[in-house]
LOMILO-739667 format. One line per 2 residues: number of its first residue (from 1); their letters; for each residue x, y, z of C-alpha. Coordinates in Angstrom, 2 decimals. Example, Ala and Ser with C-alpha at 12.3 -4.5 7.8 and 13.67 -1.06 7.14 Angstrom:
2
1) AS) 12.30,-4.50,7.80; 13.67,-1.06,7.14 .
***
This chain:
77
1) MA) -41.19,151.44,-95.31; -43.99,149.32,-94.32 .
3) MD) -45.74,147.64,-91.30; -47.37,144.54,-91.08 .
5) AH) -50.67,143.63,-88.73; -48.55,141.27,-87.21 .
7) EI) -46.66,143.59,-85.78; -49.21,146.33,-85.01 .
9) EQ) -50.88,143.91,-83.13; -47.82,142.85,-80.81 .
11) LI) -47.14,146.28,-80.04; -50.58,147.06,-78.60 .
13) KA) -50.62,143.74,-76.94; -47.67,144.70,-75.23 .
15) RL) -48.94,147.85,-73.40; -52.64,146.40,-73.50 .
17) PT) -52.34,142.41,-72.42; -55.45,142.13,-72.25 .
19) AD) -56.42,143.20,-75.63; -58.44,141.42,-78.08 .
21) VS) -56.86,142.79,-81.70; -58.01,142.69,-85.21 .
23) IR) -56.24,144.16,-87.82; -57.28,144.79,-91.83 .
25) DL) -55.26,146.18,-94.48; -56.98,148.52,-96.12 .
27) AG) -54.75,148.92,-98.96; -52.97,146.14,-99.37 .
29) DG) -49.99,148.87,-99.20; -49.11,148.06,-95.52 .
31) DH) -49.40,151.51,-94.49; -53.43,152.07,-94.09 .
33) YA) -54.60,149.48,-91.75; -57.88,149.41,-89.72 .
35) AH) -57.89,148.31,-86.27; -60.63,146.94,-83.73 .
37) VV) -59.01,146.63,-80.18; -61.51,145.38,-77.39 .
39) AT) -59.45,145.77,-73.42; -60.37,145.72,-70.09 .
41) EF) -57.78,148.64,-69.54; -60.17,150.31,-71.31 .
43) KG) -63.11,150.49,-68.61; -63.88,153.76,-67.75 .
45) KT) -61.99,155.68,-70.04; -63.93,157.84,-72.61 .
47) RV) -63.17,157.06,-76.32; -60.74,159.51,-76.80 .
49) QQ) -58.41,158.22,-73.69; -58.98,154.63,-75.34 .
51) HK) -57.42,155.96,-78.82; -55.06,157.64,-77.40 .
53) MV) -53.55,154.37,-75.37; -53.68,152.46,-78.35 .
55) YD) -51.55,155.25,-80.44; -49.23,155.63,-77.73 .
57) AL) -48.68,151.77,-77.80; -47.62,152.38,-81.52 .
59) GD) -45.39,155.46,-80.90; -43.87,157.27,-83.25 .
61) RM) -44.35,154.86,-86.14; -48.03,156.33,-86.18 .
63) GG) -47.62,159.19,-89.07; -44.18,157.72,-89.96 .
65) VL) -44.40,153.90,-91.15; -48.10,153.68,-90.14 .
67) HA) -49.65,156.50,-92.32; -53.48,155.44,-91.11 .
69) LA) -55.15,154.12,-88.55; -58.86,153.27,-88.46 .
71) LT) -59.42,152.74,-84.94; -62.48,151.66,-83.00 .
73) TA) -62.22,150.77,-79.70; -64.32,149.36,-76.99 .
75) PK) -63.90,148.15,-73.10; -63.58,144.53,-72.66 .
77) D) -66.47,143.26,-70.08 .
***
């Protein structure tokens, strides 16, 4: 069972409402994606904390229906 990019974006935005999210399907198989997330919620957070916030937004889907996510994050000014 695969996820689509729109679903990933919606899950992230539900937890991080200010986020600008871009998702790219890396393999065309619906479970290997790259995501770039820029959000004001990341301000003052380390890169590890930022990534954890995104993974928390995705919940138990990571490692399940979403096999791999290459993630880049940055605070929004």
